[in-house]
N, C-alpha and C positions, 0 to 999 in steps of 0.2 A: 504494500500500500504506500502511496506517495506521502511524503511528509510535508509537502507544500502544495497549496491550492494552485491549480493551473491559471496562469495569467492570460488575458486576452491579447490577441495580436493587433498591431497598429496598422491601419490602412492608409493613413493620410500623412506620411512623412516626406513626401516628395516636394521639392522646391520648384517654382516656376522658372521657365527659361528667361534669360535676360533679353530685354527688348532693344538695347543699343540705341536709345534715343539721344537726341542732342544735335548740336550744330556740327555738320560734317565739313562744310567749307566756310571759312571765316572771311571777313571783309578784306578786300584788296587782293584776294586770291582768284586766279582764273578758273573758269568753269565752262564745260561744254553743254550744249543743248541736251536736256533730258537728265542731266546729273541731279542727284539729290543734294539739296543745300542743307535742309533741316529735317530731322525726323522728330515728330512731336505728337503728344496726345492732346487733342483739342487745339484751338487756334491761338496759341500763345504768341506766335509770330504771324503777322499779316503779310499777305502777298502784295508786292508792289509791281513796278514795271518789269515786264519781260520774265515774270515768274507765274507759276500756276500751282494750285493746291490739289493733291490727289485725294482719293476717297479716305485714306487713313490720316489725313491732315499733313502729310509730308509736303514740303515746299520744293519744287523742281525748277530748274532753269529752262526757260523757253527758247533762249538764244545763246550763242557763244558769247562770252564776255567776262566781266569782272564783277564779283559780288560786292554789294554795298548795303550797309545797314544804316537806318535813320529812325529817329523817334517821331511819332505823330500823335496828336490828340484826336481821340474818337469820342463822339458824343452819343450817349445812350438815350433811350426814350424817356427815362426818368429825369433827365436834365444833367446827370453827372457826366463829367468828362474823364476819360481814361487815357493814359499815356501808353501807347503800344509801340513795339518795334516792327518796322516795315522792312522787308527784305526785297532788294531790287537787284537786277542784273543790268549793268551798263555795258553797252557795246564798246569795243576798243576805239572806234571812230569818235563816239561821243566823249570818251575819256580824253582823247587827244585834243578835241575841240575845247573842252573845259579847261585843260591845262594851258592852252594857248590864250584863251580869253581871260584867264586869271591875271590880276595885276601883279607886276613884279614887286618883290619885297625890297624896300629901300634899306640900305645899310645905315644904321644910326651910330653916331660916335659914342663910344663908351665914356661915361663920366669917370674921372680919376677916383680911385678908391680912397676913401678917407681913412686915415690911420686912427685906431682907437687910442685914447690916452693911456699911457702906461700906468699900471696899478702901483700904488705906493706900497712900499714894504711895511708890513705890520710891525709895530714895536714889540720887542720880545716881552713875554709875560714874566712878571716877577713871581718868585716862589712865595707861597703864603707864609706869613710870620708864624714862628713856632710859639706855642702857648707855654707859659711858664708853669711848672708843676707846683701845685699847692702842697706845702709840707705841714 
């Protein structure tokens, strides 16, 4: 006869497979048409120019180009505004045009660095006076 009562077996110890969500191509990186830019659950990132959203909410590139992220305010029906990140793909031609149209940065003369005044040396501390013993 067994000296211990039989324990039940466990049926639910398996862990779910990882989903590998997140940003796959970051801003400034080149992307080909059809490439996945972001894998997400729900629409955390909004689709912008030259991107489209798949049935599983992943954001894909519609054209070859460079990925760009920007923030945009969205207004809900209850009047609240939400700041969301918009994903866009900029074509290389547009990117070159933007760089050409951008104003050139002017060099500014650096002001001479001011020297901080030297710290004065602290006076040495005197030892405390010894107390006379009472006899």
